[in-house]
N, C-alpha and C positions, 0 to 999 in steps of 0.2 A: 313597401318597400323601404319606407326609413330614409328618402332623401327626396330632397327639395325637386321638383320637375323644373322643365321648360316652359309651364305654362307661366303665364300673367299675372304676379302676384305684389307686394307692397313691398317684398325682399328684391324683387329682381328691380323694381323700378329704382331704390333705393342706391342696389349695386350699379344702375348704368350709369350713376353720378361718376363726373372725372377725377380722377384721382392723380397725386402730383405723382412726377419722374423723377427715378433718382441717377446720378451718375453711375456710368458702369463700373461694379467691382467696389463698389462705398455700402457700407451698412455702418451708420452714425448711431451712438448711444452718446447722449450729451448730459453732461455733469454740469450742476451750478451752484449757489449758493442755498437753494431749495433741499441738495443731498449733502448738503453739511460742508460744502467748497468756503474757504473764507472770504473769498468775492468773485465775481463774475469776469475781473479784470486781470488776465495772467498775463505774465512777464517771460514765467521760463516752467519748463518740465524735465524733471530730473530722476531716473531708477538710479537707486543705490545697490548698493554688492548686494545687500539681505534682498532685494526685490521690490520696497517698499516706493509709491513713487509720492512726490513731492512736488508739490504745486507753489511757484513764488505768486501772489494774488497782493492786491494792494491794499488786502488786508488782516496780510499774518501770514504766515508758512501754515501751508497745508498738505498733510501725510496722508495717503490713502493705500488700505490693503489688502481692496478688493472690496471691502464688507462695509466701512463707514470711513470716513474723511474726522481724521483729529487736527484742529489748526490750534499752533504756538501765535504769541500775540505779546503784546507789550507786556501782557500780567504776568506771564511765565518766564518772563528777562530781556524781551525783543527791544532794542533800543527807538524801533521805529517804525510802525506797524505794514508798512509796502515794500516789499519783497521783490528785490530784481534777478539773484541768479542764489541756487546753493554749489557747493563744491562737497563731495564725499573725498580725501586728504586722502594719500596712502596709507595711511598709519591708522586709516576709519574714520576717522574725526570728522566734523561737519560744522564747515561752513558759512556763512548765511550772508549776504550781500543785501546790503537794507539801502532804502532810498532819502535817508537823511542822518541815517545814525553809525555810520559807518559799517565795520565787518563784526561780524557777532561769530562764538564760536558753540557747539553747541555740546553739551556733556550727555551725551546718549545712554550711562549708567546709571541716570537718575528719575526716579520715580517722579512723575509732575505732581500725581495727586498727593504725596506723601512729603517728599524730601525737599520741594519746591518751597514749603512753607517754611524753612530755612536757609535757604539759598536760593539762587536762581538758576533756572535751568541755561540759562546763556553768559558767555565771557565777552565783554565789549572789545573790541578793538578801534580807535578812533584814529584816522588817517589823517587830518589835521584840523584847525582851528574855525575853518571858515564851515560851510554849510556845502561847497562844490565839491571837497574834496572828500566829505563823509557819502555822495551820494554815489552808491558804490554799484556799477552798472554789470560789470562781469566779473569771474571769478577763474585762474587757471593756474593748476600746477603743471611745474614741468620735467620733465625726467631724471633731473637733479635732484626733486624733492620740492625747490624752492615757491614759496606761492604767490601770486601775483595776482593786483584789485585792480581795476578800468574804472575808475572813475569820470564824474562829470568834472573834475579836478586834475585828470593826470592818472598815470599809471605810477602804482604802490608796488614796495615788494617788500615781502616779511621777512627778515633775517633773525639768523638764529631759534633757540627755540620756541614755542608759542607761548611757554609761563614764563618768562620771562625777556621776551621782545614786542617789537613795534612794528607797525609797517613804517616805510621809508619809501618816498618822494624819488622816481626814478626819473631822468631828465630823455627829454625827448627832441631837443636842438632847438633852436629858434622856434617862438610862437609863429603861426602866419602871417602876417600882415597886420603882427603886433597884438590879433586877438585875445581873445579870452583861453583861458587854458581850454584844453585839447579835451574835449568830453570822448571816452572810450566806450564802446557800445559792444563788442565784442574782443574777445581772442581767443587766436590760434595759434598751434606751433606746427611745425614740420619736422621732415626728418635730419636736418641739419640741426636743430637745437635752436632755429630764430624764433620770437614770438612776430605773430600777425596781429595788426591793432585794427578793427573796425571804427571810424572817426568820422567825426562830421568834416572832416577837414582833410579826407582823402584817407586812402590806407599805409600803416608806416608798417615798417619792418623792421624789425631788432634783433642783430646777429647776436647769438651765444658771446660773442666779445665786446658787445654792446654797441657797436656800431649802429646808425639810425639810417631808416633811409625810407622817407614820404613817395607817394606815389601819387598821383593826382592827373584830371583830364586830361594833362600836357602826356600824360604816357598812356591813355590810350584809356582811363574807365571814362565810362559816359558820364559819371557825376562824380563830383568831392564826396556826396554824402554815400557812406559807407556803412549800412547798418547788420550785416549779417555774413557771419563766415563759416566755410566747412571744405576739409580736406577728408577727400572722397579716401573709399580702399586702395584705390590706384595710386593717391598720393596725391592726386590734382587739387589745389587749391579754387576752390568758387567764391565769387564775392558778392552776395546781394547789395545793388545802390539802390538809389531813386529813380533811374532810368536804363533798371533790364539787368539781367541777371550773368555775373561774368568767369565765364574760363580763365583760370590765369593762365600765363604761358608755364608748361614746365621749366625752363631754364631763364633766368630774372638775371640778364643781362644789361651794361651799361649801352645805351642807346636801342634797345631792343623794346618795342610796346610792351607793358606787361598784361595786357588782356592780348590773349588768345584767340575769344570770339565772345561776342554780346548776345543775348538771347532777347527779345519784346517778344510785345504782342503782337509784333508783325509772326513772330514764328510759333505763334499758337499760346506764348505765356498769359497766365489770366490777365496779369496786371504787371505795371515795368515798377513799381514803386515795393521792393523787398524785404520784408522784415527777418523772414527766419530759413532755412536749412538745414533739411538732415536727409540721408542715404540709406533706403532701408536695405534689408539684410541680402533682395533679391537683386538690388544695385540701382534700383529705381533712384533716382529724386526727385525728391516733394519741396516745393518753393510756396511759402506763405507771403500773401501783399497783404499791401496795406488796407486794401479796401475791394481789392477783386476775388477773393476766392484764395482757393487752391491748386496749387499746379502737377501735374505731373509727369518729367520726363524720363524716359527709358533709353535716350540716348540717341534715338532719333525722330523721333516727337514730342507734342505736350500733349495731354491731356487735362483737361480743370473743371473744376469743380466750385457750384455756386449755390446759396437756397436755395435753388432750382433742385441739384442735386440731392439736395437733406441737409446742410450745413447750416450751422446755428448761427452763422456768424459770418462776414467776408473778408475781416481784416484779424487775420492771423498769425498771433506775434510769436509764439516758441512751436519746435512740431519736434516728438521725439517717438522714436520707436521701442515699443518695450519687449521684454526677453519673452515674450506669445506672439510678437509680433504684430499686433495692434499698433499703428496709426494714432498716437496722441497729437492734435490739436489744439494750444492754447488760442482764448479770442481775446479780442479788446473789451468785449460787451457781453459776450453769452455764455461765460462760464467754457468749460474744459470738453472736446470732444475726442470719444473712442471712435475707429473708423478700421475698420473690421476689412482686413487688405485681401483683396480678393474673395472678398464675398460678394451678397446675393444682389442683384440691379433688377428692380420691377420695372416695366413697363404699364403703363395705364392710357388711359384715352387720349391722353396730350402729349404721346410718340405714336399714336395713328390706331389703335386698336379701333373698333367700329365700335366695340362694348366693353366691359372689363370681365365679363363675366366668362371665364376659360372652360371650356367645355371639351377640349382636345388639343394639344399640340401634336404633329405631325415632320417628315421630313421626306419632299418628294422624291424619288429614285433620283433625279438630278441635284439634290443636296438644298432644294429650296425649304427653308424652315417654315411654318405654318401654324396657325392659331387661330383654331375656331372656337370661335364666341358667339353669345348666343344674348338676344335682347326680344320683349315679347314679339317683332317683325319677323322673326325667323334667324340663323345663322349670318356671322362672319366671318370669312375665310382672310384672314391678315398674316402678309407674307412678310417675312423680317429681311429686310436690306441691310444690315450689319449695323444699321443704329435706328431705325425707326419702322415702323410697320404699316404696310398700305392695305386697305379693306376693303372690301367687296361681296358682294351676295351671290352666293351661287343663284343661276336660272334656272328655280323652280319653279313650277308652274303659280301663275297667280292662284288657283284654285285653291293650293295649299294653307289651310292656316291653322294647322297643327304641327308642330315639330319635332313633337317626343322629346325623352325626357333622358335619352342616354348619356355616354358621355365617354370618354377617354376615344375607345377602339370604335369610331365614328366613320366620320367623312377619308378620304383615303384616295392617293392614286395609288392603281393595284402597276403589276410588274408591264403589264401591256401598255400604260400609259390608260388608261381608262381611270376617270374618277365615278368614286360611290360617296352618294348622298344618301341618307337616313332623313326620313320622317313619321311623323305620328300617320299617315296617307301612305304608307309602301317606301320602298327601297329602289332610289334614280340612278340608274348609271348613266355618263355622259360618255361622248368620244372621244378618241383621242386630239387633244387638244395641240396647237404651235404652242402655244403660253397659256402663262396661269390663268392670268387674268383673262383670259377668255372664256372662261368659264362663269362667268357674269354673263354674257351673254351668248351660251350654248343651251342648245336644248336637250335633254336627257332622248337618250339614242334607247331606253329601254325604262320600264318601271313593273316591280318585282310586288305583287299583292299577295293576297289570300287565294287568288284567282289561280294565282301560278307555283303556288304549293304552299306558302307562307302560314303558321298557326293563326298570325295576326298580323293587322297592317303596321302595325307601332313597333315600328323597328326602334332595338337597344344598343346591341353591338354589332360589325361587323369586321372580320378578321380574316385576310387570303394567306393562305399555307402555301406550303414551298409547291407542291404542284399546279400553282394560279386558282384554284380552288376558294370559293367566298364561303365563308361558314356564319352564319346569319343567325342571330338570338332578335326571339319578339318576345314582346308581353303577351303570354299566350290568356286569350279568355278563360278558360276554365283547366283546370287541374290534369285534364283529361289529355291535354297537349302539352308537351315538354315544351314548346317555341324554339326548337332549336330544329335548323335548313340547313341545307349546304346545296350551295350552285357549282354545280359539276361543268367545269368548261368544256369538258373533252364532248359532251352530250348538250351542252348549252340548257338545261333544266336545273329547278330543283328538285333536291329530295327531302323531304320531312322527316324527323325521327322524333318517335313520342318513348310513352314505356315499353312498349313491346318490343322496343329496339335493346332493352338492359338495360333502358338510364333510371329504373327506379322511380322512386322521387322528386329526380331534378325536374322543374319546375323552369325560372326563368333562366338562359344563359344572362352572365354578366361579364365573365372575362373568356377571355381564349390565349393559349398558348399553347409553341411548338416545339417538340425536346428535339436533340441533335439524333434520336432515333425515327423522326419522322411521326412520331404521337401527338396528336391532340390532346389539349388538357381545356377542361370547360369546368370550370366555375359558374355556382348558382346561388341563390337567394332561397333556395332549399333543397334538401335533397345532397350536399355537399360537394365533393370535385370527383367530376370522369373522367377517365384516358379511355381517346378512340383508338385503337390497335387492331390490325389485320381486319379491320370489317365490324367488330363491337365493340362494345362500352364496357369500363369496369368502374363502379360507383363506389367512393373510401367516403366514409361520415366519421361520425364521432367514434365509433367503435373501433376506429382503423387510429386514431389518433389525434382527428382532424378538426380543429377546434370548433364551434357550435357557433351558428351563425351564416350572414353573410358572406360573398367571398367576394369582395371587390374590384381585385386585379391578380396578374398574375405575372411573373417575372421567370424569366429562364438566364441564369448566371453565365457567367464565362469561362467557370468550370462546367456547367452541364444542369448545377444544380436547379432545383424547381423552390421559388417562392411561393407564399404565398398570403394574401391581405384578408383577414378575415375580422368579424366585430368580434372575437375571440381573442383576437391576437397575431402575431405575424408565426406562420407556419411555416417550415422546411423542408424541404425533401434531397436527400444530397445523391444520390442515383436512381431519378424518374423512370427508368428502364430495367427496374427491379421489380419481377410479379408481382411481392405487395410490399412498395413502398415502406417508411418507415419517415415517419415526422418526427422533427422536433421544433417545438415552439414556445417563443420565447413573448413574455408581457411586461406590464409593468414592472413586475417582482424583477426583472432582468433589467430595467431601467428605460422602456419605453415610453413615451408619454401617455400614452393610452392605448386601452388594448383593441379601441373600435378602429383599424387601419383601413386607409384606403386607396393609398397609390403605394406603386414601387419602380424602382429606377437604381441601376448598377454605372458609378462611375468608371473610370480607365484603370484604377486601384484596387478593383474591385470590392469596394466599398459599398454595402446596400443601405438606398436611402428612403425612409417609410415614412408616405407624409399621411397625415390624420389630424383629426378635426383642433391640434394642436400643435399644429408646425411642422418639422421635419423633424424626423432623428436619423442619424449617418451612423448605423451598425457598422463595424469591423469585424467580420463571422472570424477572422484569423484569433483576437485578442478579445471577442466578447463586448469589446469598447463601443460604446454610444453616447455622439456627442448633439446635442440638441440646438436645434435653430426655428427660429418664432418672429414672429412682424415686429419683436422689438429689434432684430440682425437684420433687419432689410426685406423680408419676405411680407411679398403686396398684403397677404391674411392668413390668418392663420388657419382655415379650414384649407388643404391642400389634396387636391382630390383630382390632380392629375397630374404625372412625373415622368422624365420623355427625355432621356438625352440623344444629342445629334449625335452627327459621326468625326466632329472635333474633339468633341466629349464634354461640350458644355450640357449643362443639365436647367433643363425649365418645369417648375414646377407649375402651373395655373392655380387658381384660386379666384374667390369670388370679385377679388378688386385687384385683376389683373394676373401678367404673368413675370413669374419673377425666371433670371438666370443664373445661374451661378456655374462658375468656372475652376474645381475644385485643383488642386496644388496641392505636390506631395509634403506631407508635414515632416518637419524636424522630429527626432526620435522624443515620446514624449517621457518626462523625468517627473515621479512624485514631488513636490516641494518641498519645501524646508519647513518645519512647523515650529511653532515659537510660546511659549507661557507669556500669555499677554494680564494674566492676573491672579491672584489668590487673596479669597476672602474667608474669613475667620469667625464665623458669624455675622455680622457688619463691620469687621471692619479690615480693610486691606494690608495687605502685607506688601512690604518694599520689592516690588519687579521695576526692571528698566522698562522707561517711556516704549522702546523700540521693541519688545518681549525680551526671553532670553531661552535659551538652548537648555538652561537646567536653572532651578530655583532649591537651592539646598539650605539646611540648618536651622531649619522653624523647630523649635522645641514648645508645643503647645501644651496648658494645664489638662487637668481630667476633664474640667468642663466645657473646653474647647473642642469639642468632638464634631462641629459640624464644621466641613469646609468646601469650597466652591474655588473651582481652576477654570482661569479661562483660556485660552487655547485660540491661534490659526493658523492658516498656511498663505503663501501668497501667491495665486492664481491671479492671471487676465483672460484664460481660454474663454473667446465668447463660446457662448452656449455648455458651460463645464460648471457646476456648483462642488468644491470639496468637497468629498468627505472623510471622517473622520474614523478611527476606530482606538477604545482605550484600555488601559489597566489598570490598577490598583494592585501592587503586589501586596500579598499577606493576607489580601480581602478577596480577591477574584482570581479563579482558576483559568482565565481563558481571556482572550481580549473582545469586546465588543463588539458587537457588529458593527457593520459600516453607518456612519449617521452625516447627517449637516447639521446636527446640534456641533454650537463650540463652547459649552460650560456643560461641566457635569458638578453636581452635590452629593456629598456625600453625609449623611446624618448620622449621628448616634455611632460613633466609630468606637471600638473598643481602646484601649491603652497599647501601644504600640511600635514597631519603627514600619513606618510606611513607606512606598516608592510609587507614585504615580507616570504611566509611560503614557504617549500619545503619537503617533504617528498619522500624518494628511496620506491617503490615496490619490495614486496619481490615475491621469486618466485611463492608462491601459490594465487598472489593477494593482497597482503594485504599489507596496506602500515606503514613505519614507527611511531611506536608511539609517537614519540617526532618530529616534525619536528627542521627543523632547522629555522634561524629567521633573519632577518636584519630590525634594522629597522631606518627610516632617515624621514628625517623631512626638507622639501624645502621652503626657507623663502618666502613669498609674497613680492613682488616689496617693496618699501620704500611707495610709496603711497596706499599701501595695510595694511600695519602694523597697529596694532591697535594704535601706539601714536600718528598716523599722522592721522590716522580714527576719532581717537577724536579731535585732536587742527582742521581738513576742518572741523567737524562736528557740532563744537562750531561756527568757521567763517562761514558754512552756515549758521546755524540759526539766526548769527546774519546778515549776509546777508537778510536772508527772512524776519526776524522778519522787518528789515529796506524796505526791499522791500511793506511790509503787512501795515506798518504804509503809508508809501507813498499812496500807491494803495487806503487806506482806507481814507486818507483824498484827494487825487485827487476826489473817486468817492463819495463824501460827499461834495466836490465843484460843481461838476458835477451834484449831485441832488438839490444844493439849486438852479444854474445856471436852471435847468428844472424848480423846480420851480417857478421862480420868472420868468420866460418865459411865464409861463402861466396862471400868474395870472396877468400880465401884456395883454397878448393875449385878456384874461377874462372880463378886469376890463377897457381896453381902449380900443381896437380894435371890441370887442364882444357890450360894452356899444354902441357904435359908430355907428354900424350896426343897431342895434335894433331901437336906435334913428331914423335913416335916413329908417328904415320901419315904424315907425310908423307914420312919416313925411308925407312919401308917401301916405301913407293910407286916414290923412288928408287931403290932396291937391287936392287927387282922388275927394273926397268926395263934395268938394269944388266947383268942377267946375262940378260937375254934369256927363251929360252922353255926352260927343261930344268926338264922339270917336276919335279925334286926338290929344288928351289927355289922354285920359284913359287908350287908349290900352298902350301908351309907361309907364304910372304911374304903371298900373298894370305889366308889366316887371319888372320895377324895383323892386317893392314890390317885387316880386318872387324872383330874383336875390337876395335880400338882406336874405329873410328867409333863401334860398341857403347855403347862405354863413355863417348865425347865426349858420345851423346844421354841415356845415365844419368846421368852427372854434369849435363850440365845439367838434368836432373829434378830430381838433388836440391839441385841450387843454387836451382834454382826452389822448392822445395818450403819451405827453411827460411830465405828469404831475407824476413824481415817487410816489408818494399816489395810485396810479392805476398799478402798476405795476403785480399786482397778478392774478392768476388765476380765482380766484373770481371775478375781476373785470372785464375781457374779455367777461365772463359767464353773469356775471347780465346788464352789457351793452348789446349785444347780445341778449338777452330775451327781453328786452326792445323794441330794436329796432322792434324784428321781430313781437312782440305781438303786437304792434302798428301797425304796416304795415300788418298783414295779419289778425286778430282779424276785424279789420276796414271793410274787407271785405269778414265776415261772415266765415272766415277760420279755422277751429280749429287748433290748434297748443300744441306738446306734445316737450317738451323743457327739456332735460337730461344733467345731468354735472356730471365729476367726483365725487368720494368722497375724494380725497384729494384734495381741492383747493388754499392751499399755497401754489401751485408752483409759481416761481417768472419766468415772464418775460420779457425780454429784449423789449422795444417802438418799434423799427422795429416790432419783430413779434407781437404784439400785435396789432397794426396798421394794417398791411396786411392781416392777418386774419379778423378782422373785415371787413375790406373792402371788403373781397372776400366773407364775411359772406353778406355784402348788398344788393353785387352785385344778389348773389344769392338768395335772401329773396325778393330783388323788381321784378327778375325774377320771381319769382312762384306769388307773388300778380297781377301781370301784366299779364301774359299768360298761368299758368297754368290750371286755372279754377277748381283748387282740392277742396277737402269736407275737408281734412287733412293733416298738412305736419309735419314732423318727423323733429326735429335736434337734434345733439350727440355731445357734445364736452367728450373725451375720452383720457386717457395716455397708449397709445399699444407701448412696444416695447422699450422706447428712445423718442417714437416722441408723437405729441401732433397731436389729429388726431378730425379734423372736417367732419362729416355728416348729408347730407339736403336731407331732403328724401321726394316727396307726394305724392298723387295719382291721380293725374292730367291727361290731354288730352296727357300728351307728345307731345315730338318732333323730331325732323330729328335731332342725332347730326352734319351730318356731315354740313347740312344747316345751324345751330346755329352759327358753325364756321366761317360762313360767316361774322357773325356780329362783333361787338367791345366787347362784354360783354367776351364770354367766352375767347379769348385772351388777353384780358385784364387780366382775372384771371388765367388764365397760368403763364404770364408773373410775377405776384405778388407770386405765389407760387413758381418756380424758383428764382427768386430773393430769398428766403428764402430757397435754396436749396432742397425741397419741390416737391410732384406730387400733380396734380389736374386729379381726373378720374371721368369722366361727361358718365351716362348711363341712355338713354333712346329708347323707340321708340312710336310713336303713337299709344293712349289709355291704356300705360303702363304704365306712371307717369314717374319721373325722380327721378334719383339720383347721388349728387353731393358730393365728397368726398374727402378732403385738409389732405394729411399725410404729415407734418414739425418735421423735427427732432430736437429734442431739444439738444446743445449739451453744454460745459462745464460753458455756459451763463448762463444758465437757472438753479435754485437751489429751493428747498423746502423752506422755512421757517417756523418757526413754528407760528399757528395762531394767529393772536392779539389780 
């Protein structure tokens, strides 16, 4: 079936090794120099208004955006590499306390990759001449906006504008016993405007009017060394000393002890030497100690954490809770720890588990939580007492040496107090016991095997329904058996189900669930999902929308919906009672870590937890939001085959390396984080962008060859289990937003000249996007020949050239028309006149000579040739005459010729011309069209013997079409093509780039269609 069984193997032996336990509720991720941190010794962690995390280290100031660290050192202008504190002032400026160089103000508008070459990113303020005064430990800004600095050499105040002022010393009264200057470690304020100073000589209070009061052991402090101060949400002031944690009295009056209560290791505190304090959003107080780890105080008791609970170091120098609820702890030598509050707690062999390989988690009717684990020698039942587990083996007979390989729905205590323990050699039932631990010594009262009706002795899953009947899934020995049986409590016997009962191809049952209607749902390794209702089974498979593959777990949620963990994704049915349920399927495309889902449970808020081979996915069904957790978040192992919710709402996840517990907490409304532009590069050249990112970068004007641009962007989020995704769009190039992606860089190559606006948004955990996108506005200038001044100049020059060419062309056309008119006139007047005279003289001579045939016949031929020459000359004169270039002239001449040729033979003529007769034709087109018409008309007149002929001139699709039709006797086109007429007409049509179509048949008349394309030489002139 594709699962590791319970049989002994190398995997089992390795998994049996003990694993380290972690403290309840902590999941730790450590960042060190290897991750980009400036140094592993930290003095302070601060989150600014934008969301950046700043780490004050012994070798530089490191900034973290959730992806990478950027460290500032002396190369960027810091006066000293060791940083003790950072303050973001109310005006947005950043002030940095150094351990020997005074205070530095950071210019966040600078792009350190470019601008720092010309001026430093930090402006330095010296607090004095000696080294002690410039070892600054703490910074504070009061409600009036005054900036205070606590140093090894005392207290200082910045008076006046930062650009033109300096820090001035502030007196705190006489030095204790003539000692060195007072070293101030921490500064805090209260509602009265007083400053509280933690020093090595007690606790100082400087009131707003300037009066100073010092508190020491004589006033109730357990120690004069005070390192940490915290004012909590209720206004209570807490002081961390070298000998315990002090809660100060709410009303400090003369003669009354300043300390209301002191907590020490006797109260559960991890250690008495306190270095740091922080209050989390839920009100819990977190205490970092010098060498004893971290303590959590809920107002009633302390819970402490050390290396054994996953801390990288036990010297906690600073604490911070970020906006996303993570607790950050800076250490003395091991970097920074991100602690996920309310996270996963993993229990292993060190916490009492008999073995680390978890097979099932269950709860008895009395509320005892049990974890079933396995090793090669059998099962362990591990009972949880709230802190640790007590392990024992159930009292199976010694003859049992194969324990099966089922998981999750296996061992359980039924509603009558009887325990059911499956094995590879049958199902054992134990009697009702007084104590759970008695199961180790008890003997089974019954064992169910194949002899009792099971399909196999290898029991895989066991499930009790609401009637008290026990459903049993076994590994069937052959496909003829379904492997499903039910022990009927009322009858005390087993009923077996097979294919004949409607189970179809369902073979090995692997999961059971009962819906609100009392129907039993059974998932299997083959054949899909079956529902048992009213004594019959209905099987649902891929054809019904169920994903393919094994069904490994079923879950009925609080709304009554059914969830199905399969090899092909997570399926759900909103209404399992429907006759034909509808499946909704979620896969990796929807955000799941893996399609091979293994286990399911639900928290009290209705969120679904899906275990897979890649950890846990938490799905919110209402929003579709998925949050992923893995071993990096405290999970024992990434393979989560068991998931269970106890009656208190705690979630338990069984892995190969222990069981992990999660106490879900309601989360604050998730909003999409702000997104910033981190960098802009054109080719390999960086553009100026502020080092902390910018909401908008504008004013970039790029040359035509600078058309390859790279834009970097980022959002700030430290939510565990979530990776920010982004969508972007380049206006003027992209129509829609891109699909959400985890990539934080986009490249554009070969952009055309134009004005562009790049927009990017970060997607929040609930699928919403940043309300305000970050933007980059840039212009790619066109080439010189495409710029306005050049185009205007070119347009003027082109206009002048076109005008000159037009004038030249017009003059040439006028000259050509004059020449054509002169030729036409000369031909008509001279040659035409001569031919006419020749024809007349020939006729006179013929009359004079009489009827002599030798003379009469040549003279008749001369007369005929003269007459034909006159007609041809008339056509030539008409063709070249510029005053006859319009379509109406072609139509008139064609109508006159056709009328003379046809009506003289008694043939009726219908002649049609287009409405637009102002089309101007070139001489060659007029001449060839007319000659084709003459040839066609002559053929009609001589050969058609028709009663009626139809001639049409029309304009059609940019072409001139001449159509001639008659109702005569017709002809064979093949035989007609043997003469000279049709070939000549076709050659004339081809010379014009046109085509000639001839259609006829004996007795069917004839049709000739000439189509001549009209190019630019033809235009429509207004009527004369």
